[in-house]
The first five atom37 places (N, CA, C, CB, O) and aatype in JSON, in Angstrom:
{
  "aatype": [12, 10, 2, 18, 5, 7, 7, 12, 5, 10, 13, 2, 0, 6, 19, 16, 7, 9, 16, 8, 3, 11, 10, 1, 14, 1, 19, 15, 18, 16, 0, 11, 7, 10, 17, 10, 19, 18, 9, 4, 10, 16, 19, 10, 10, 9, 19, 10, 10, 0, 13, 15, 6, 12, 3, 9, 13, 3, 0, 19, 4, 18, 7, 10, 15, 16, 12, 15, 16, 6, 19, 10, 14, 8, 1, 9, 4, 14],
  "atom_mask": [
    [1, 1, 1, 1, 1],
    [1, 1, 1, 1, 1],
    [1, 1, 1, 1, 1],
    [1, 1, 1, 1, 1],
    [1, 1, 1, 1, 1],
    [1, 1, 1, 0, 1],
    [1, 1, 1, 0, 1],
    [1, 1, 1, 1, 1],
    [1, 1, 1, 1, 1],
    [1, 1, 1, 1, 1],
    [1, 1, 1, 1, 1],
    [1, 1, 1, 1, 1],
    [1, 1, 1, 1, 1],
    [1, 1, 1, 1, 1],
    [1, 1, 1, 1, 1],
    [1, 1, 1, 1, 1],
    [1, 1, 1, 0, 1],
    [1, 1, 1, 1, 1],
    [1, 1, 1, 1, 1],
    [1, 1, 1, 1, 1],
    [1, 1, 1, 1, 1],
    [1, 1, 1, 1, 1],
    [1, 1, 1, 1, 1],
    [1, 1, 1, 1, 1],
    [1, 1, 1, 1, 1],
    [1, 1, 1, 1, 1],
    [1, 1, 1, 1, 1],
    [1, 1, 1, 1, 1],
    [1, 1, 1, 1, 1],
    [1, 1, 1, 1, 1],
    [1, 1, 1, 1, 1],
    [1, 1, 1, 1, 1],
    [1, 1, 1, 0, 1],
    [1, 1, 1, 1, 1],
    [1, 1, 1, 1, 1],
    [1, 1, 1, 1, 1],
    [1, 1, 1, 1, 1],
    [1, 1, 1, 1, 1],
    [1, 1, 1, 1, 1],
    [1, 1, 1, 1, 1],
    [1, 1, 1, 1, 1],
    [1, 1, 1, 1, 1],
    [1, 1, 1, 1, 1],
    [1, 1, 1, 1, 1],
    [1, 1, 1, 1, 1],
    [1, 1, 1, 1, 1],
    [1, 1, 1, 1, 1],
    [1, 1, 1, 1, 1],
    [1, 1, 1, 1, 1],
    [1, 1, 1, 1, 1],
    [1, 1, 1, 1, 1],
    [1, 1, 1, 1, 1],
    [1, 1, 1, 1, 1],
    [1, 1, 1, 1, 1],
    [1, 1, 1, 1, 1],
    [1, 1, 1, 1, 1],
    [1, 1, 1, 1, 1],
    [1, 1, 1, 1, 1],
    [1, 1, 1, 1, 1],
    [1, 1, 1, 1, 1],
    [1, 1, 1, 1, 1],
    [1, 1, 1, 1, 1],
    [1, 1, 1, 0, 1],
    [1, 1, 1, 1, 1],
    [1, 1, 1, 1, 1],
    [1, 1, 1, 1, 1],
    [1, 1, 1, 1, 1],
    [1, 1, 1, 1, 1],
    [1, 1, 1, 1, 1],
    [1, 1, 1, 1, 1],
    [1, 1, 1, 1, 1],
    [1, 1, 1, 1, 1],
    [1, 1, 1, 1, 1],
    [1, 1, 1, 1, 1],
    [1, 1, 1, 1, 1],
    [1, 1, 1, 1, 1],
    [1, 1, 1, 1, 1],
    [1, 1, 1, 1, 1]
  ],
  "atom_positions": [
    [[53.64, 60.69, 255.5], [52.62, 61.57, 256.02], [52.6, 61.53, 257.55], [51.26, 61.2, 255.45], [52.3, 62.53, 258.19]],
    [[52.93, 60.39, 258.12], [52.87, 60.28, 259.58], [54.04, 60.97, 260.26], [52.83, 58.82, 259.98], [54.02, 61.16, 261.48]],
    [[55.06, 61.35, 259.5], [56.2, 62.02, 260.11], [55.92, 63.47, 260.44], [57.4, 61.92, 259.2], [56.58, 64.07, 261.29]],
    [[54.95, 64.04, 259.78], [54.63, 65.44, 260.02], [53.61, 65.54, 261.15], [54.09, 66.1, 258.73], [52.9, 64.58, 261.44]],
    [[53.54, 66.69, 261.77], [52.65, 66.89, 262.91], [51.19, 66.7, 262.52], [52.84, 68.28, 263.5], [50.43, 66.1, 263.29]],
    [[50.77, 67.17, 261.39], [49.4, 67.0, 260.94], [49.04, 65.55, 260.69], [0.0, 0.0, 0.0], [47.92, 65.12, 260.96]],
    [[49.99, 64.8, 260.17], [49.75, 63.38, 259.92], [49.57, 62.61, 261.22], [0.0, 0.0, 0.0], [48.74, 61.7, 261.28]],
    [[50.32, 62.96, 262.24], [50.18, 62.27, 263.52], [48.85, 62.62, 264.18], [51.34, 62.63, 264.46], [48.22, 61.77, 264.81]],
    [[48.42, 63.86, 264.04], [47.12, 64.25, 264.59], [46.0, 63.51, 263.87], [46.91, 65.77, 264.47], [45.05, 63.05, 264.51]],
    [[46.11, 63.38, 262.56], [45.11, 62.65, 261.79], [45.11, 61.17, 262.19], [45.39, 62.79, 260.27], [44.04, 60.58, 262.35]],
    [[46.28, 60.59, 262.35], [46.37, 59.19, 262.76], [45.73, 58.98, 264.13], [47.83, 58.73, 262.78], [44.95, 58.04, 264.3]],
    [[46.05, 59.81, 265.08], [45.49, 59.68, 266.43], [43.98, 59.93, 266.46], [46.19, 60.64, 267.39], [43.28, 59.35, 267.28]],
    [[43.49, 60.78, 265.56], [42.05, 61.05, 265.53], [41.27, 59.9, 264.89], [41.79, 62.34, 264.77], [40.15, 59.62, 265.31]],
    [[41.84, 59.25, 263.9], [41.13, 58.2, 263.17], [41.25, 56.82, 263.8], [41.64, 58.15, 261.76], [40.33, 56.02, 263.69]],
    [[42.34, 56.53, 264.45], [42.59, 55.2, 264.98], [42.34, 55.22, 266.49], [44.04, 54.73, 264.67], [42.93, 56.02, 267.22]],
    [[41.48, 54.35, 266.93], [41.2, 54.29, 268.36], [41.9, 53.09, 268.97], [39.69, 54.23, 268.63], [41.94, 52.02, 268.38]],
    [[42.44, 53.29, 270.15], [43.06, 52.2, 270.88], [44.51, 51.93, 270.52], [0.0, 0.0, 0.0], [45.2, 51.23, 271.27]],
    [[45.0, 52.45, 269.41], [46.39, 52.21, 268.99], [47.08, 53.57, 268.91], [46.46, 51.45, 267.6], [46.56, 54.5, 268.28]],
    [[48.21, 53.68, 269.52], [49.01, 54.89, 269.35], [50.13, 54.59, 268.36], [49.59, 55.38, 270.72], [50.44, 53.43, 268.1]],
    [[50.72, 55.63, 267.83], [51.77, 55.43, 266.84], [52.98, 54.75, 267.46], [52.17, 56.76, 266.23], [53.78, 54.14, 266.74]],
    [[53.15, 54.83, 268.78], [54.25, 54.15, 269.43], [54.06, 52.64, 269.43], [54.42, 54.66, 270.85], [55.03, 51.89, 269.37]],
    [[52.81, 52.19, 269.51], [52.52, 50.76, 269.53], [52.44, 50.17, 268.13], [51.23, 50.51, 270.27], [52.54, 48.95, 267.98]],
    [[52.25, 50.98, 267.12], [52.06, 50.48, 265.76], [53.34, 49.91, 265.18], [51.53, 51.58, 264.87], [53.31, 48.85, 264.55]],
    [[54.44, 50.56, 265.36], [55.7, 50.14, 264.76], [56.15, 48.75, 265.24], [56.78, 51.16, 265.06], [56.56, 47.95, 264.39]],
    [[56.12, 48.42, 266.53], [56.52, 47.07, 266.92], [55.62, 45.99, 266.34], [56.53, 46.96, 268.43], [56.09, 44.9, 266.0]],
    [[54.32, 46.26, 266.22], [53.42, 45.26, 265.64], [53.71, 45.04, 264.17], [51.97, 45.69, 265.82], [53.68, 43.9, 263.7]],
    [[54.0, 46.1, 263.44], [54.29, 45.97, 262.01], [55.59, 45.2, 261.82], [54.37, 47.36, 261.33], [55.66, 44.33, 260.96]],
    [[56.61, 45.5, 262.6], [57.87, 44.79, 262.45], [57.73, 43.33, 262.88], [58.97, 45.47, 263.27], [58.35, 42.46, 262.28]],
    [[56.93, 43.06, 263.9], [56.69, 41.68, 264.33], [55.97, 40.9, 263.24], [55.88, 41.66, 265.63], [56.3, 39.74, 262.98]],
    [[54.98, 41.51, 262.6], [54.26, 40.86, 261.52], [55.16, 40.62, 260.32], [53.05, 41.7, 261.12], [55.1, 39.56, 259.7]],
    [[55.99, 41.59, 259.98], [56.9, 41.44, 258.85], [57.9, 40.32, 259.1], [57.64, 42.76, 258.57], [58.19, 39.54, 258.19]],
    [[58.41, 40.23, 260.32], [59.35, 39.15, 260.65], [58.66, 37.79, 260.56], [59.93, 39.35, 262.06], [59.26, 36.82, 260.1]],
    [[57.41, 37.72, 260.99], [56.66, 36.48, 260.89], [56.42, 36.06, 259.46], [0.0, 0.0, 0.0], [56.53, 34.87, 259.13]],
    [[56.1, 37.02, 258.59], [55.9, 36.71, 257.18], [57.18, 36.24, 256.51], [55.35, 37.93, 256.44], [57.16, 35.32, 255.69]],
    [[58.3, 36.88, 256.85], [59.59, 36.44, 256.3], [59.92, 35.03, 256.76], [60.7, 37.41, 256.71], [60.46, 34.24, 255.99]],
    [[59.62, 34.72, 258.01], [59.88, 33.37, 258.53], [59.06, 32.33, 257.78], [59.59, 33.31, 260.04], [59.57, 31.26, 257.43]],
    [[57.79, 32.62, 257.54], [56.94, 31.7, 256.79], [57.46, 31.53, 255.37], [55.48, 32.2, 256.76], [57.52, 30.41, 254.87]],
    [[57.84, 32.61, 254.73], [58.36, 32.55, 253.35], [59.63, 31.72, 253.29], [58.63, 33.97, 252.82], [59.78, 30.88, 252.4]],
    [[60.55, 31.94, 254.23], [61.81, 31.2, 254.23], [61.57, 29.72, 254.5], [62.78, 31.78, 255.28], [62.18, 28.86, 253.85]],
    [[60.7, 29.41, 255.45], [60.41, 28.0, 255.76], [59.78, 27.28, 254.57], [59.48, 27.91, 256.97], [60.17, 26.16, 254.25]],
    [[58.82, 27.91, 253.92], [58.19, 27.29, 252.76], [59.16, 27.13, 251.6], [56.98, 28.11, 252.32], [59.12, 26.14, 250.87]],
    [[60.04, 28.1, 251.42], [61.02, 28.03, 250.35], [62.0, 26.88, 250.6], [61.78, 29.35, 250.22], [62.3, 26.1, 249.69]],
    [[62.49, 26.78, 251.82], [63.42, 25.7, 252.15], [62.74, 24.34, 252.01], [63.98, 25.88, 253.59], [63.33, 23.39, 251.49]],
    [[61.5, 24.23, 252.48], [60.76, 22.98, 252.35], [60.59, 22.59, 250.89], [59.39, 23.09, 253.02], [60.77, 21.42, 250.53]],
    [[60.24, 23.55, 250.04], [60.07, 23.26, 248.62], [61.39, 22.84, 247.99], [59.51, 24.48, 247.9], [61.41, 21.91, 247.17]],
    [[62.48, 23.5, 248.34], [63.78, 23.14, 247.78], [64.17, 21.72, 248.2], [64.86, 24.14, 248.23], [64.7, 20.96, 247.39]],
    [[63.92, 21.37, 249.45], [64.23, 20.02, 249.93], [63.39, 18.98, 249.21], [64.02, 19.92, 251.45], [63.9, 17.94, 248.79]],
    [[62.09, 19.26, 249.07], [61.22, 18.3, 248.37], [61.62, 18.15, 246.91], [59.77, 18.75, 248.46], [61.6, 17.04, 246.37]],
    [[61.98, 19.25, 246.26], [62.43, 19.15, 244.87], [63.76, 18.43, 244.76], [62.54, 20.54, 244.24], [63.99, 17.7, 243.79]],
    [[64.64, 18.6, 245.74], [65.94, 17.93, 245.72], [65.78, 16.43, 245.91], [66.86, 18.51, 246.79], [66.56, 15.65, 245.37]],
    [[64.77, 16.0, 246.69], [64.53, 14.57, 246.87], [63.86, 13.94, 245.66], [63.69, 14.35, 248.11], [63.84, 12.71, 245.54]],
    [[63.31, 14.75, 244.79], [62.76, 14.2, 243.55], [63.92, 13.97, 242.59], [61.67, 15.17, 242.93], [65.08, 13.95, 243.01]],
    [[63.63, 13.81, 241.34], [64.68, 13.52, 240.37], [65.39, 14.76, 239.86], [64.1, 12.76, 239.2], [65.91, 14.76, 238.74]],
    [[65.42, 15.81, 240.65], [66.01, 17.08, 240.23], [67.33, 17.29, 240.98], [65.02, 18.27, 240.49], [67.43, 16.98, 242.16]],
    [[68.34, 17.82, 240.28], [69.58, 18.1, 240.99], [69.43, 19.34, 241.86], [70.74, 18.28, 240.0], [68.45, 20.07, 241.73]],
    [[70.4, 19.56, 242.74], [70.25, 20.59, 243.77], [70.2, 22.0, 243.18], [71.39, 20.5, 244.77], [69.47, 22.85, 243.68]],
    [[70.97, 22.26, 242.12], [70.96, 23.59, 241.51], [69.59, 23.92, 240.93], [72.03, 23.68, 240.42], [69.06, 25.01, 241.16]],
    [[69.02, 22.97, 240.19], [67.68, 23.19, 239.64], [66.63, 23.3, 240.74], [67.31, 22.05, 238.68], [65.69, 24.08, 240.62]],
    [[66.8, 22.52, 241.81], [65.85, 22.59, 242.92], [65.87, 23.97, 243.57], [66.17, 21.51, 243.96], [64.81, 24.51, 243.9]],
    [[67.05, 24.53, 243.75], [67.14, 25.87, 244.33], [66.55, 26.91, 243.39], [68.61, 26.23, 244.66], [65.79, 27.78, 243.82]],
    [[66.88, 26.82, 242.12], [66.35, 27.79, 241.14], [64.83, 27.71, 241.05], [66.97, 27.56, 239.76], [64.15, 28.73, 241.09]],
    [[64.31, 26.5, 240.92], [62.86, 26.33, 240.81], [62.16, 26.67, 242.12], [62.53, 24.91, 240.4], [61.07, 27.23, 242.11]],
    [[62.79, 26.33, 243.25], [62.19, 26.64, 244.55], [62.06, 28.14, 244.78], [0.0, 0.0, 0.0], [61.01, 28.61, 245.23]],
    [[63.11, 28.88, 244.47], [63.06, 30.34, 244.66], [62.08, 31.0, 243.69], [64.45, 30.94, 244.49], [61.36, 31.92, 244.07]],
    [[62.07, 30.53, 242.44], [61.16, 31.17, 241.48], [59.71, 30.77, 241.73], [61.56, 30.79, 240.05], [58.81, 31.58, 241.5]],
    [[59.46, 29.56, 242.2], [58.1, 29.13, 242.46], [57.52, 29.88, 243.65], [58.04, 27.64, 242.71], [56.35, 30.28, 243.61]],
    [[58.28, 30.06, 244.7], [57.76, 30.75, 245.88], [57.52, 32.23, 245.59], [58.73, 30.6, 247.04], [56.61, 32.83, 246.18]],
    [[58.3, 32.82, 244.71], [58.1, 34.25, 244.45], [56.99, 34.52, 243.45], [59.38, 34.87, 243.95], [56.37, 35.58, 243.49]],
    [[56.72, 33.57, 242.54], [55.7, 33.81, 241.52], [54.47, 32.92, 241.67], [56.3, 33.6, 240.16], [53.47, 33.16, 241.0]],
    [[54.52, 31.92, 242.53], [53.42, 30.99, 242.79], [53.03, 30.19, 241.56], [52.22, 31.75, 243.3], [51.87, 29.8, 241.43]],
    [[53.97, 29.94, 240.66], [53.68, 29.17, 239.47], [54.76, 28.1, 239.32], [53.62, 30.08, 238.21], [55.95, 28.41, 239.35]],
    [[54.33, 26.85, 239.17], [55.3, 25.79, 238.92], [55.76, 25.84, 237.47], [54.69, 24.41, 239.25], [54.96, 26.11, 236.58]],
    [[57.03, 25.59, 237.23], [57.53, 25.59, 235.85], [56.93, 24.44, 235.04], [59.07, 25.5, 235.85], [56.42, 23.47, 235.61]],
    [[57.0, 24.55, 233.74], [56.43, 23.53, 232.86], [57.19, 22.23, 232.95], [56.41, 24.02, 231.41], [56.64, 21.17, 232.65]],
    [[58.43, 22.28, 233.35], [59.24, 21.07, 233.44], [58.7, 20.13, 234.53], [60.71, 21.43, 233.73], [58.82, 18.91, 234.41]],
    [[58.13, 20.69, 235.59], [57.61, 19.89, 236.69], [56.17, 19.49, 236.44], [57.72, 20.65, 238.0], [55.79, 18.35, 236.7]],
    [[55.37, 20.42, 235.93], [53.94, 20.14, 235.71], [53.77, 19.24, 234.49], [53.15, 21.46, 235.52], [54.43, 19.46, 233.48]],
    [[52.91, 18.24, 234.58], [52.7, 17.35, 233.42], [51.91, 18.04, 232.33], [51.97, 16.09, 233.84], [51.65, 17.44, 231.29]]
  ]
}
C-alpha cells in the first residue's frame, strides 16, 4: 500500500515526525538486531546442551528446535 501515491499520502498524514525515508533504515536496523539476538541465544543454547550429556548432533537439533518453538523436548525435561 505504501508503494502507491495514495498510500504515501496516508502514511505522511497519519505519522508525525517520521518520514518514509527514515522508516526503512530503522526497520532494517531492528530486524538485524533481532536476528543477532536469535543467533546468539541459539548458539549459547547449543553450547550449553553440548556441555551436558548430549552429543553435538542432538545439541544442534534440540537447540534449533527449542529456539524456534520455545518448548524443550521431553528428553531434556524431567
